[in-house]
ROMI-234196 format. One record per residue (C-alpha): residue in one letter; y, z, x. Coordinates in Angstrom, 3 decimals, padded with zeros to 6 digits. Example, Ala and Ser with C-alpha at 12.3 -4.5 7.8 and 13.67 -1.06 7.14 Angstrom:
2
residu=A; north=-004.500; up=007.800; east=012.300;
residu=S; north=-001.060; up=007.140; east=013.670;
END
This chain:
532
residu=M; north=129.473; up=017.317; east=068.409;
residu=T; north=127.922; up=016.230; east=071.684;
residu=D; north=124.277; up=015.446; east=072.281;
residu=E; north=123.852; up=018.898; east=073.782;
residu=S; north=122.139; up=021.385; east=071.480;
residu=A; north=124.595; up=023.706; east=069.754;
residu=D; north=124.729; up=027.435; east=070.156;
residu=H; north=125.238; up=029.153; east=066.821;
residu=G; north=124.909; up=032.739; east=067.898;
residu=E; north=128.528; up=033.630; east=067.181;
residu=F; north=127.544; up=036.103; east=064.478;
residu=A; north=124.556; up=038.037; east=065.704;
residu=A; north=122.773; up=040.102; east=063.089;
residu=P; north=123.218; up=043.823; east=063.681;
residu=P; north=120.334; up=046.216; east=063.158;
residu=E; north=121.410; up=046.834; east=059.557;
residu=A; north=120.959; up=043.136; east=058.764;
residu=T; north=117.210; up=043.316; east=058.690;
residu=E; north=115.460; up=043.845; east=055.380;
residu=S; north=114.070; up=047.333; east=055.948;
residu=S; north=113.279; up=050.376; east=053.846;
residu=P; north=114.770; up=053.813; east=054.606;
residu=A; north=112.857; up=055.923; east=057.148;
residu=F; north=111.623; up=058.455; east=054.579;
residu=V; north=110.215; up=055.610; east=052.435;
residu=R; north=108.335; up=054.199; east=055.430;
residu=R; north=106.894; up=057.631; east=056.256;
residu=L; north=105.897; up=058.091; east=052.622;
residu=G; north=104.099; up=054.744; east=052.720;
residu=L; north=102.040; up=055.832; east=055.719;
residu=V; north=100.689; up=058.686; east=053.587;
residu=V; north=100.464; up=057.085; east=050.155;
residu=G; north=098.805; up=053.861; east=051.307;
residu=P; north=095.704; up=055.404; east=052.937;
residu=L; north=095.411; up=058.007; east=050.142;
residu=A; north=095.443; up=055.306; east=047.478;
residu=A; north=092.800; up=053.350; east=049.397;
residu=L; north=090.551; up=056.424; east=049.696;
residu=V; north=090.885; up=057.213; east=045.987;
residu=L; north=089.899; up=053.672; east=045.042;
residu=L; north=086.930; up=053.761; east=047.422;
residu=F; north=085.453; up=057.132; east=046.499;
residu=A; north=086.944; up=058.579; east=043.288;
residu=P; north=084.349; up=058.893; east=040.488;
residu=G; north=084.884; up=057.442; east=037.047;
residu=L; north=086.410; up=054.103; east=038.030;
residu=H; north=084.685; up=051.270; east=036.176;
residu=L; north=084.586; up=049.003; east=039.188;
residu=E; north=081.729; up=047.460; east=041.105;
residu=P; north=081.376; up=048.517; east=044.788;
residu=V; north=082.838; up=045.247; east=046.088;
residu=Q; north=085.720; up=045.492; east=043.626;
residu=R; north=086.468; up=049.007; east=044.850;
residu=R; north=086.699; up=047.769; east=048.434;
residu=V; north=088.952; up=044.869; east=047.520;
residu=A; north=091.156; up=047.187; east=045.448;
residu=A; north=091.377; up=049.662; east=048.349;
residu=V; north=092.493; up=046.968; east=050.809;
residu=A; north=094.971; up=045.596; east=048.252;
residu=A; north=096.439; up=049.045; east=047.578;
residu=L; north=096.841; up=049.791; east=051.276;
residu=T; north=098.396; up=046.386; east=052.017;
residu=A; north=100.703; up=046.429; east=048.991;
residu=T; north=101.917; up=049.965; east=049.754;
residu=F; north=102.652; up=049.029; east=053.365;
residu=W; north=104.433; up=045.889; east=052.161;
residu=I; north=106.573; up=047.640; east=049.565;
residu=T; north=107.494; up=050.616; east=051.750;
residu=E; north=107.465; up=048.640; east=055.029;
residu=A; north=105.511; up=051.517; east=056.569;
residu=I; north=104.589; up=049.116; east=059.365;
residu=P; north=106.140; up=045.687; east=060.036;
residu=L; north=105.434; up=043.244; east=057.217;
residu=A; north=103.639; up=040.831; east=059.536;
residu=A; north=101.302; up=043.586; east=060.756;
residu=A; north=100.585; up=044.723; east=057.193;
residu=S; north=099.826; up=041.096; east=056.293;
residu=L; north=096.960; up=041.097; east=058.804;
residu=L; north=095.175; up=043.993; east=057.071;
residu=P; north=093.228; up=041.744; east=054.647;
residu=A; north=091.950; up=039.622; east=057.546;
residu=A; north=090.815; up=042.754; east=059.390;
residu=L; north=089.545; up=045.028; east=056.612;
residu=L; north=087.962; up=042.732; east=054.036;
residu=P; north=085.166; up=041.591; east=056.409;
residu=L; north=084.775; up=045.088; east=057.896;
residu=L; north=084.208; up=046.595; east=054.445;
residu=G; north=081.855; up=043.818; east=053.395;
residu=A; north=084.225; up=042.677; east=050.656;
residu=L; north=084.700; up=039.073; east=051.809;
residu=P; north=083.201; up=037.079; east=054.714;
residu=A; north=085.527; up=036.378; east=057.631;
residu=E; north=085.169; up=032.620; east=057.136;
residu=K; north=086.668; up=033.007; east=053.640;
residu=V; north=089.401; up=035.434; east=054.659;
residu=A; north=090.950; up=033.263; east=057.362;
residu=P; north=091.630; up=029.852; east=055.682;
residu=P; north=094.287; up=031.148; east=053.223;
residu=Y; north=096.484; up=032.068; east=056.196;
residu=M; north=096.750; up=028.333; east=056.919;
residu=D; north=096.988; up=027.229; east=053.295;
residu=D; north=098.657; up=023.910; east=052.511;
residu=L; north=101.703; up=025.741; east=051.184;
residu=V; north=101.943; up=027.835; east=054.350;
residu=M; north=101.993; up=024.535; east=056.226;
residu=L; north=104.762; up=023.286; east=053.938;
residu=F; north=106.883; up=026.301; east=054.805;
residu=L; north=106.108; up=025.837; east=058.513;
residu=G; north=107.287; up=022.229; east=058.383;
residu=A; north=110.406; up=023.214; east=056.427;
residu=F; north=111.229; up=025.945; east=058.952;
residu=L; north=110.927; up=023.468; east=061.833;
residu=L; north=113.238; up=020.995; east=060.115;
residu=A; north=115.756; up=023.769; east=059.422;
residu=L; north=115.683; up=024.744; east=063.099;
residu=G; north=116.443; up=021.126; east=063.962;
residu=L; north=119.465; up=021.177; east=061.618;
residu=E; north=120.694; up=024.359; east=063.291;
residu=R; north=120.141; up=023.077; east=066.806;
residu=W; north=122.304; up=019.998; east=066.331;
residu=G; north=124.912; up=021.580; east=064.076;
residu=V; north=124.203; up=019.370; east=061.045;
residu=H; north=124.289; up=022.393; east=058.746;
residu=K; north=127.714; up=023.464; east=059.987;
residu=R; north=129.182; up=019.995; east=059.534;
residu=M; north=127.804; up=019.899; east=055.979;
residu=A; north=129.355; up=023.265; east=055.164;
residu=L; north=132.766; up=022.417; east=056.624;
residu=A; north=132.823; up=019.059; east=054.841;
residu=I; north=132.397; up=020.841; east=051.510;
residu=L; north=135.029; up=023.453; east=052.354;
residu=S; north=137.569; up=020.849; east=053.447;
residu=I; north=137.436; up=019.326; east=049.970;
residu=V; north=138.308; up=022.467; east=048.008;
residu=G; north=141.617; up=023.252; east=049.740;
residu=P; north=143.392; up=026.592; east=050.358;
residu=N; north=143.617; up=027.818; east=046.747;
residu=P; north=141.837; up=031.238; east=046.846;
residu=D; north=139.830; up=030.683; east=043.633;
residu=R; north=138.640; up=027.280; east=044.755;
residu=L; north=138.024; up=028.527; east=048.276;
residu=V; north=135.592; up=031.197; east=047.036;
residu=L; north=133.900; up=028.502; east=044.938;
residu=G; north=133.747; up=026.223; east=047.969;
residu=F; north=132.089; up=028.868; east=050.139;
residu=L; north=129.671; up=029.669; east=047.333;
residu=G; north=128.817; up=025.992; east=046.814;
residu=A; north=128.422; up=025.275; east=050.527;
residu=T; north=126.152; up=028.278; east=050.997;
residu=V; north=124.011; up=027.375; east=047.980;
residu=T; north=123.685; up=023.783; east=049.197;
residu=L; north=122.479; up=024.855; east=052.644;
residu=S; north=120.170; up=027.531; east=051.254;
residu=L; north=118.327; up=024.937; east=049.170;
residu=W; north=116.747; up=023.816; east=052.437;
residu=M; north=117.314; up=026.582; east=054.962;
residu=N; north=116.261; up=030.204; east=055.357;
residu=N; north=118.739; up=032.437; east=053.491;
residu=T; north=119.376; up=034.631; east=056.542;
residu=A; north=120.168; up=031.635; east=058.751;
residu=T; north=122.490; up=030.277; east=056.068;
residu=A; north=124.372; up=033.562; east=055.832;
residu=L; north=124.604; up=033.793; east=059.624;
residu=L; north=126.191; up=030.338; east=059.709;
residu=M; north=128.665; up=030.855; east=056.883;
residu=L; north=129.855; up=034.425; east=057.511;
residu=P; north=131.772; up=033.712; east=060.754;
residu=I; north=133.652; up=030.906; east=058.988;
residu=G; north=134.299; up=033.164; east=056.002;
residu=L; north=135.546; up=036.017; east=058.175;
residu=S; north=137.904; up=033.642; east=059.981;
residu=V; north=139.365; up=032.533; east=056.663;
residu=A; north=139.564; up=036.124; east=055.362;
residu=S; north=141.538; up=037.121; east=058.443;
residu=R; north=144.224; up=034.599; east=057.471;
residu=V; north=145.262; up=036.533; east=054.362;
residu=Q; north=149.046; up=036.865; east=054.559;
residu=P; north=150.973; up=039.879; east=053.177;
residu=T; north=151.941; up=039.450; east=049.531;
residu=G; north=153.167; up=041.601; east=046.690;
residu=D; north=149.679; up=041.726; east=045.172;
residu=A; north=147.879; up=044.386; east=047.191;
residu=R; north=144.757; up=044.279; east=045.035;
residu=A; north=144.276; up=040.532; east=045.490;
residu=A; north=144.754; up=040.869; east=049.255;
residu=R; north=142.113; up=043.597; east=049.271;
residu=D; north=139.652; up=041.842; east=046.929;
residu=F; north=139.749; up=038.344; east=048.419;
residu=P; north=137.770; up=039.108; east=051.627;
residu=V; north=135.205; up=041.054; east=049.555;
residu=A; north=134.808; up=038.166; east=047.095;
residu=L; north=134.458; up=035.642; east=049.917;
residu=I; north=131.812; up=037.645; east=051.790;
residu=L; north=129.806; up=038.421; east=048.643;
residu=A; north=129.980; up=034.749; east=047.604;
residu=I; north=128.282; up=033.855; east=050.888;
residu=A; north=125.639; up=036.585; east=050.574;
residu=Y; north=124.791; up=035.795; east=046.964;
residu=G; north=124.980; up=032.023; east=047.467;
residu=A; north=122.374; up=032.268; east=050.226;
residu=T; north=120.034; up=033.893; east=047.703;
residu=F; north=120.877; up=031.611; east=044.766;
residu=G; north=120.162; up=028.416; east=046.692;
residu=G; north=116.639; up=029.465; east=047.603;
residu=M; north=115.618; up=029.328; east=043.944;
residu=G; north=116.521; up=025.648; east=043.570;
residu=T; north=113.760; up=024.000; east=045.627;
residu=P; north=110.112; up=024.853; east=046.381;
residu=V; north=110.975; up=025.303; east=050.078;
residu=G; north=114.143; up=027.305; east=049.496;
residu=T; north=112.558; up=030.752; east=049.730;
residu=A; north=109.173; up=032.360; east=050.320;
residu=P; north=108.567; up=033.685; east=046.762;
residu=N; north=108.568; up=030.085; east=045.516;
residu=Q; north=105.762; up=029.261; east=047.923;
residu=V; north=103.884; up=032.428; east=046.962;
residu=F; north=103.975; up=031.368; east=043.323;
residu=L; north=102.886; up=027.784; east=044.019;
residu=G; north=100.079; up=028.981; east=046.290;
residu=H; north=098.676; up=031.448; east=043.776;
residu=Y; north=098.981; up=028.858; east=041.009;
residu=A; north=097.039; up=026.252; east=042.976;
residu=R; north=094.344; up=028.699; east=044.128;
residu=M; north=093.867; up=030.533; east=040.840;
residu=F; north=093.841; up=027.407; east=038.712;
residu=P; north=092.537; up=024.496; east=040.809;
residu=K; north=092.238; up=022.255; east=037.737;
residu=A; north=095.868; up=022.760; east=036.737;
residu=P; north=098.349; up=019.894; east=037.142;
residu=P; north=100.427; up=020.381; east=040.299;
residu=I; north=104.118; up=021.228; east=040.068;
residu=E; north=105.902; up=018.434; east=041.889;
residu=F; north=108.924; up=018.972; east=044.124;
residu=S; north=111.115; up=016.886; east=041.822;
residu=A; north=109.958; up=018.797; east=038.729;
residu=W; north=110.895; up=022.098; east=040.373;
residu=V; north=114.375; up=020.846; east=041.268;
residu=V; north=115.005; up=019.382; east=037.816;
residu=G; north=113.722; up=022.594; east=036.233;
residu=W; north=115.448; up=025.335; east=038.239;
residu=L; north=118.440; up=023.749; east=040.010;
residu=P; north=120.520; up=023.692; east=036.793;
residu=M; north=120.032; up=027.477; east=036.513;
residu=V; north=121.168; up=027.872; east=040.120;
residu=V; north=124.341; up=025.921; east=039.315;
residu=V; north=125.075; up=028.015; east=036.215;
residu=L; north=124.298; up=031.275; east=038.026;
residu=S; north=126.638; up=030.259; east=040.850;
residu=L; north=129.474; up=029.448; east=038.446;
residu=V; north=128.995; up=032.750; east=036.620;
residu=A; north=128.976; up=034.613; east=039.942;
residu=W; north=132.202; up=032.837; east=040.910;
residu=F; north=133.797; up=033.998; east=037.651;
residu=V; north=132.602; up=037.574; east=038.262;
residu=L; north=133.922; up=037.548; east=041.836;
residu=T; north=137.311; up=035.987; east=041.142;
residu=R; north=138.250; up=036.651; east=037.505;
residu=W; north=136.308; up=039.655; east=036.233;
residu=L; north=135.359; up=042.456; east=038.633;
residu=L; north=137.488; up=041.241; east=041.533;
residu=R; north=140.840; up=039.445; east=041.624;
residu=V; north=141.858; up=036.898; east=044.237;
residu=R; north=144.781; up=035.077; east=042.641;
residu=G; north=148.063; up=035.636; east=044.403;
residu=V; north=146.649; up=035.561; east=047.925;
residu=V; north=148.413; up=033.317; east=050.429;
residu=L; north=146.116; up=031.771; east=053.020;
residu=G; north=146.137; up=029.637; east=056.109;
residu=A; north=142.562; up=028.570; east=055.373;
residu=R; north=143.148; up=024.839; east=055.709;
residu=E; north=144.079; up=025.273; east=059.376;
residu=V; north=140.991; up=027.376; east=060.073;
residu=I; north=138.615; up=024.848; east=058.502;
residu=A; north=140.396; up=021.919; east=060.170;
residu=A; north=140.127; up=023.645; east=063.547;
residu=E; north=136.411; up=024.309; east=062.990;
residu=R; north=135.826; up=020.645; east=062.099;
residu=A; north=137.854; up=019.425; east=065.065;
residu=A; north=135.798; up=021.650; east=067.374;
residu=L; north=132.648; up=019.848; east=066.247;
residu=G; north=133.986; up=016.507; east=067.448;
residu=P; north=132.351; up=013.197; east=066.502;
residu=M; north=128.685; up=013.129; east=065.511;
residu=G; north=126.476; up=012.723; east=068.558;
residu=R; north=123.134; up=010.942; east=068.786;
residu=G; north=121.120; up=014.083; east=068.133;
residu=E; north=123.145; up=015.076; east=065.095;
residu=R; north=122.952; up=011.582; east=063.596;
residu=W; north=119.178; up=011.392; east=064.038;
residu=M; north=118.632; up=014.892; east=062.662;
residu=A; north=120.812; up=014.203; east=059.629;
residu=A; north=118.897; up=010.977; east=058.961;
residu=I; north=115.506; up=012.687; east=059.220;
residu=F; north=116.635; up=015.517; east=056.960;
residu=A; north=117.944; up=013.084; east=054.332;
residu=L; north=114.732; up=011.056; east=054.489;
residu=T; north=112.614; up=014.200; east=054.147;
residu=A; north=114.519; up=015.318; east=051.057;
residu=L; north=114.150; up=011.832; east=049.554;
residu=L; north=110.399; up=011.756; east=050.258;
residu=W; north=109.948; up=015.213; east=048.731;
residu=M; north=111.840; up=014.246; east=045.591;
residu=T; north=109.975; up=010.953; east=045.083;
residu=R; north=106.428; up=011.818; east=046.243;
residu=G; north=104.975; up=012.760; east=042.860;
residu=D; north=105.472; up=011.324; east=039.409;
residu=L; north=108.505; up=012.632; east=037.535;
residu=D; north=108.017; up=012.770; east=033.788;
residu=L; north=111.096; up=013.768; east=031.780;
residu=G; north=109.595; up=012.644; east=028.465;
residu=V; north=111.983; up=009.744; east=027.920;
residu=V; north=111.852; up=008.578; east=031.532;
residu=H; north=108.732; up=008.363; east=033.716;
residu=V; north=109.210; up=007.608; east=037.411;
residu=P; north=106.011; up=006.997; east=039.460;
residu=G; north=105.882; up=008.587; east=042.893;
residu=W; north=105.359; up=006.799; east=046.202;
residu=S; north=102.119; up=008.698; east=046.909;
residu=R; north=100.445; up=006.694; east=044.126;
residu=A; north=101.391; up=003.431; east=045.850;
residu=L; north=100.354; up=004.780; east=049.255;
residu=L; north=096.891; up=005.741; east=048.042;
residu=G; north=096.626; up=002.316; east=046.454;
residu=L; north=096.896; up=000.779; east=049.938;
residu=F; north=093.629; up=002.543; east=050.785;
residu=G; north=091.776; up=001.157; east=047.771;
residu=I; north=092.273; up=004.139; east=045.453;
residu=G; north=092.787; up=002.618; east=042.033;
residu=P; north=094.716; up=004.084; east=039.085;
residu=G; north=091.564; up=005.659; east=037.688;
residu=E; north=090.940; up=007.558; east=040.908;
residu=Y; north=094.523; up=008.679; east=041.483;
residu=E; north=094.288; up=011.972; east=039.644;
residu=A; north=091.316; up=013.039; east=041.763;
residu=H; north=093.126; up=012.183; east=045.020;
residu=R; north=096.768; up=013.003; east=044.241;
residu=R; north=096.678; up=016.184; east=046.320;
residu=D; north=095.545; up=014.310; east=049.397;
residu=V; north=099.259; up=013.723; east=050.048;
residu=T; north=101.346; up=016.857; east=049.493;
residu=D; north=104.848; up=018.062; east=050.266;
residu=A; north=103.328; up=019.765; east=053.316;
residu=T; north=102.182; up=016.349; east=054.547;
residu=V; north=105.771; up=015.131; east=054.381;
residu=A; north=107.221; up=018.255; east=056.013;
residu=L; north=104.771; up=018.310; east=058.923;
residu=T; north=105.021; up=014.558; east=059.516;
residu=M; north=108.811; up=014.692; east=059.719;
residu=A; north=108.729; up=017.864; east=061.828;
residu=V; north=106.388; up=016.258; east=064.352;
residu=L; north=108.655; up=013.200; east=064.366;
residu=C; north=111.472; up=015.466; east=065.552;
residu=F; north=109.437; up=016.270; east=068.677;
residu=L; north=109.068; up=012.517; east=069.352;
residu=V; north=112.605; up=011.238; east=068.743;
residu=P; north=114.485; up=011.192; east=072.091;
residu=V; north=118.115; up=012.235; east=072.296;
residu=D; north=118.507; up=011.945; east=076.060;
residu=R; north=115.641; up=010.065; east=077.730;
residu=K; north=116.787; up=010.817; east=081.275;
residu=R; north=116.760; up=014.577; east=080.740;
residu=G; north=113.778; up=014.511; east=078.393;
residu=V; north=115.731; up=015.987; east=075.459;
residu=H; north=114.262; up=015.478; east=071.992;
residu=L; north=115.420; up=016.552; east=068.545;
residu=L; north=113.039; up=019.510; east=068.757;
residu=D; north=111.206; up=021.209; east=071.589;
residu=W; north=109.096; up=024.334; east=071.664;
residu=S; north=111.879; up=026.536; east=073.015;
residu=V; north=113.563; up=025.999; east=069.624;
residu=A; north=110.430; up=025.746; east=067.487;
residu=K; north=109.043; up=029.104; east=068.621;
residu=R; north=111.829; up=030.763; east=066.609;
residu=V; north=109.866; up=030.010; east=063.428;
residu=P; north=109.612; up=033.264; east=061.414;
residu=W; north=105.880; up=033.728; east=061.773;
residu=D; north=106.092; up=037.058; east=059.964;
residu=V; north=107.028; up=035.251; east=056.741;
residu=L; north=104.130; up=032.817; east=057.156;
residu=L; north=101.710; up=035.706; east=057.730;
residu=L; north=103.081; up=037.509; east=054.686;
residu=I; north=102.413; up=034.500; east=052.468;
residu=G; north=098.983; up=033.953; east=054.001;
residu=G; north=098.023; up=037.609; east=053.584;
residu=G; north=098.837; up=037.420; east=049.898;
residu=F; north=096.719; up=034.297; east=049.487;
residu=S; north=093.842; up=035.983; east=051.326;
residu=L; north=093.978; up=038.997; east=049.011;
residu=A; north=094.071; up=036.667; east=046.009;
residu=Q; north=090.898; up=034.972; east=047.293;
residu=A; north=089.166; up=038.364; east=047.465;
residu=F; north=090.349; up=039.244; east=043.955;
residu=R; north=088.891; up=036.043; east=042.557;
residu=D; north=085.582; up=036.230; east=044.410;
residu=S; north=085.019; up=039.837; east=043.339;
residu=R; north=086.407; up=039.186; east=039.819;
residu=L; north=088.751; up=042.116; east=040.264;
residu=D; north=091.557; up=039.907; east=038.962;
residu=A; north=089.750; up=039.553; east=035.640;
residu=V; north=089.276; up=043.336; east=035.405;
residu=I; north=093.004; up=043.950; east=035.995;
residu=G; north=093.930; up=041.180; east=033.590;
residu=Q; north=091.796; up=042.708; east=030.846;
residu=A; north=093.396; up=046.111; east=031.458;
residu=L; north=096.942; up=044.717; east=031.147;
residu=A; north=096.224; up=042.249; east=028.324;
residu=P; north=096.939; up=044.752; east=025.504;
residu=L; north=100.546; up=044.931; east=026.707;
residu=F; north=100.873; up=041.194; east=025.942;
residu=V; north=098.925; up=040.934; east=022.694;
residu=G; north=101.073; up=041.222; east=019.586;
residu=T; north=104.326; up=041.283; east=021.564;
residu=S; north=106.943; up=038.535; east=021.482;
residu=E; north=106.776; up=036.238; east=024.488;
residu=W; north=110.531; up=036.584; east=024.943;
residu=V; north=110.233; up=040.371; east=025.079;
residu=V; north=107.393; up=040.326; east=027.618;
residu=V; north=109.077; up=037.787; east=029.891;
residu=A; north=112.405; up=039.644; east=029.720;
residu=A; north=110.747; up=042.984; east=030.534;
residu=L; north=108.820; up=041.553; east=033.508;
residu=V; north=111.886; up=039.736; east=034.845;
residu=L; north=114.012; up=042.886; east=034.678;
residu=L; north=111.254; up=044.955; east=036.301;
residu=V; north=110.847; up=042.554; east=039.206;
residu=I; north=114.593; up=042.023; east=039.789;
residu=F; north=115.295; up=045.744; east=040.052;
residu=L; north=112.125; up=046.404; east=042.068;
residu=S; north=113.318; up=043.748; east=044.526;
residu=E; north=116.318; up=045.960; east=045.247;
residu=I; north=114.107; up=048.221; east=047.365;
residu=T; north=111.150; up=046.003; east=048.289;
residu=S; north=110.587; up=042.763; east=050.136;
residu=N; north=111.071; up=039.835; east=047.756;
residu=T; north=108.084; up=037.974; east=049.164;
residu=A; north=105.849; up=041.037; east=049.015;
residu=T; north=106.922; up=041.678; east=045.424;
residu=A; north=105.949; up=038.129; east=044.449;
residu=N; north=102.637; up=038.430; east=046.328;
residu=V; north=101.748; up=041.617; east=044.442;
residu=F; north=102.910; up=040.805; east=040.912;
residu=V; north=102.551; up=037.036; east=040.390;
residu=P; north=098.704; up=036.976; east=040.432;
residu=V; north=098.369; up=040.278; east=038.534;
residu=F; north=100.604; up=039.187; east=035.660;
residu=A; north=098.963; up=035.748; east=035.648;
residu=Q; north=095.539; up=037.269; east=034.992;
residu=A; north=096.975; up=039.531; east=032.299;
residu=A; north=098.428; up=036.468; east=030.576;
residu=V; north=095.098; up=034.631; east=030.738;
residu=A; north=093.247; up=037.654; east=029.334;
residu=A; north=095.756; up=037.776; east=026.461;
residu=G; north=095.283; up=034.057; east=025.738;
residu=W; north=098.664; up=032.989; east=027.127;
residu=N; north=099.519; up=030.149; east=029.442;
residu=P; north=099.740; up=031.894; east=032.860;
residu=L; north=102.826; up=029.866; east=033.801;
residu=T; north=104.635; up=031.726; east=031.023;
residu=V; north=104.864; up=034.769; east=033.286;
residu=M; north=104.173; up=033.379; east=036.777;
residu=A; north=107.256; up=031.146; east=037.016;
residu=P; north=109.872; up=033.625; east=035.698;
residu=V; north=108.433; up=036.472; east=037.801;
residu=A; north=108.510; up=034.320; east=040.946;
residu=I; north=112.153; up=033.371; east=040.380;
residu=A; north=113.070; up=036.959; east=039.491;
residu=S; north=111.555; up=038.258; east=042.734;
residu=S; north=114.336; up=036.452; east=044.619;
residu=G; north=116.894; up=038.674; east=042.878;
residu=G; north=118.349; up=041.990; east=043.912;
residu=F; north=122.112; up=041.954; east=044.518;
residu=M; north=123.071; up=045.650; east=044.431;
residu=L; north=121.945; up=047.157; east=047.738;
residu=P; north=122.316; up=046.166; east=051.405;
residu=V; north=118.537; up=046.506; east=051.814;
residu=S; north=117.816; up=044.128; east=048.913;
residu=T; north=118.030; up=040.969; east=051.014;
residu=P; north=119.071; up=040.112; east=054.590;
residu=P; north=122.218; up=038.282; east=053.328;
residu=N; north=123.243; up=041.462; east=051.491;
residu=A; north=122.705; up=043.454; east=054.670;
residu=L; north=124.757; up=040.980; east=056.693;
residu=A; north=127.587; up=041.137; east=054.148;
residu=Y; north=127.619; up=044.931; east=054.233;
residu=S; north=127.475; up=044.972; east=058.035;
residu=T; north=130.883; up=043.241; east=058.190;
residu=R; north=132.402; up=046.577; east=057.050;
residu=R; north=134.577; up=044.624; east=054.589;
residu=V; north=132.426; up=045.250; east=051.475;
residu=P; north=132.502; up=048.804; east=050.036;
residu=M; north=129.110; up=050.066; east=048.832;
residu=R; north=130.572; up=050.918; east=045.434;
residu=T; north=131.771; up=047.336; east=044.984;
residu=M; north=128.420; up=045.867; east=045.982;
residu=L; north=126.643; up=048.168; east=043.515;
residu=R; north=129.030; up=047.286; east=040.686;
residu=V; north=129.010; up=043.520; east=041.231;
residu=G; north=125.287; up=043.475; east=042.026;
residu=L; north=124.349; up=045.315; east=038.828;
residu=V; north=126.251; up=042.792; east=036.720;
residu=L; north=124.626; up=039.859; east=038.542;
residu=N; north=121.151; up=041.402; east=038.201;
residu=L; north=121.578; up=041.565; east=034.418;
residu=I; north=123.119; up=038.090; east=034.201;
residu=M; north=120.320; up=036.612; east=036.304;
residu=A; north=117.687; up=038.226; east=034.077;
residu=V; north=119.262; up=036.630; east=030.998;
residu=L; north=119.579; up=033.203; east=032.651;
residu=V; north=116.011; up=033.191; east=033.997;
residu=C; north=114.638; up=033.915; east=030.511;
residu=L; north=116.883; up=031.390; east=028.762;
residu=F; north=116.369; up=028.549; east=031.221;
residu=F; north=112.632; up=029.087; east=031.396;
residu=E; north=112.073; up=029.187; east=027.641;
residu=L; north=114.561; up=026.453; east=026.675;
residu=W; north=114.435; up=024.066; east=029.650;
residu=V; north=111.725; up=024.610; east=032.288;
residu=R; north=108.998; up=024.778; east=029.639;
residu=R; north=109.874; up=021.258; east=028.521;
residu=I; north=110.271; up=019.799; east=031.997;
residu=W; north=106.975; up=021.297; east=033.202;
residu=H; north=105.191; up=020.615; east=029.882;
residu=I; north=104.065; up=024.244; east=029.546;
residu=E; north=102.082; up=024.439; east=026.330;
residu=T; north=101.778; up=027.526; east=024.159;
residu=G; north=098.427; up=029.285; east=024.274;
residu=L; north=095.732; up=029.241; east=026.939;
residu=P; north=095.364; up=025.725; east=028.399;
residu=A; north=091.960; up=024.246; east=029.198;
residu=W; north=092.616; up=024.347; east=032.963;
residu=A; north=093.049; up=028.158; east=032.851;
residu=R; north=089.788; up=028.914; east=031.044;
END
């Protein structure tokens, strides 16, 4: 790889690759959204205060436009900023700050770093290094593509990850040589492409910056319960990454041994991967610097906060840093959020604009021509959800909704409730935006849990993870759409494999949360003091 920025546009996303609802659903949303808002504003008999009616009307309109994508998601995300002040539901000075929340800034910094990885080809070298290890065996090759995609998606946008990996996968799939096993020859390209699509989704669950629903959950948690202990980056990884690994292995089994069969295929994959690696050439200055900054960022994220595993307690570097400014141990808890993961992400992102790659030509690791590709629509979507949540809290509409839903929780097994919510959200995500689904349901179910006397994390965390699901339909996620757009994956196969993975994911989310994440995050039973 030379010091010139790399062009990775070899697999441009076709129109079908965007996450979009069918036309009739969008038209339906344009009717249902305003009607729902008018009913909430003027219908008699609703036991809501005037301000609560206005907040509910704006929320119904925004949520309907989000779910049906009646207008672009970014445009719908601006409705709270426009309508809440106009209706007298929330002052403009309170509506605006959530759009630049600390967690929005974390995602912004993570997006910038991911763009730097793409620009200098670090992500492609990482992927090819993993694939070169697994060899040409078809079973192991599918596992290698799945593992490489998951690894990249831990840090990168899932669409960008799929766009990187699919051209390599298609090149390998084209090397299938005629054999006596016609089914294996037919199934192998399907398994390879679906492994990339699903791996791009799996990886996002493993880190706080992996996908937008994770940030939605963390933002609502911090805003709804300001006295709650923060969920550190390292605690998230220790809690959910093991589930990602298990889910990936199960998906590999489904794709190669159960619903599809790949054994018996003869490949020339080693030559393809070797040629791809040779084309990269030696690491240039830009690639080396970007890889170093990325590695340092990941290390700083993992070690910023304290990690308490019960037996082992590892203090974070932010404690020592605050100590340099005279903040003693007794004051640490009050100041621990002064340094956040967003601080790390933005600091390292800005550093990328300062590190020179070619001084004579004025080339740096990042410049604005690259940085302007940040998906601002995702940032607006997260911010719009936070703004609505602020209005819900100020008007106490969240408490009203929580009280209405609380009877569904009382007297019911926690396992049953969590399983039902996880299944609901996974299958709803098949036809709705994952981020919008998390924005709508995470705060609502959290208030219901509080009203029922439960720890809100009991439902918030599983619902947030579940909202990243949806493996059956091309419209479920952009990676699914990209996989289907290759014309190598039959719809019937995607439906069949996706249904199985939806059910398996629901089981794993419930099991890992109840048996593992609860212990790692120290989630107590009953309503904690910080949620009262």
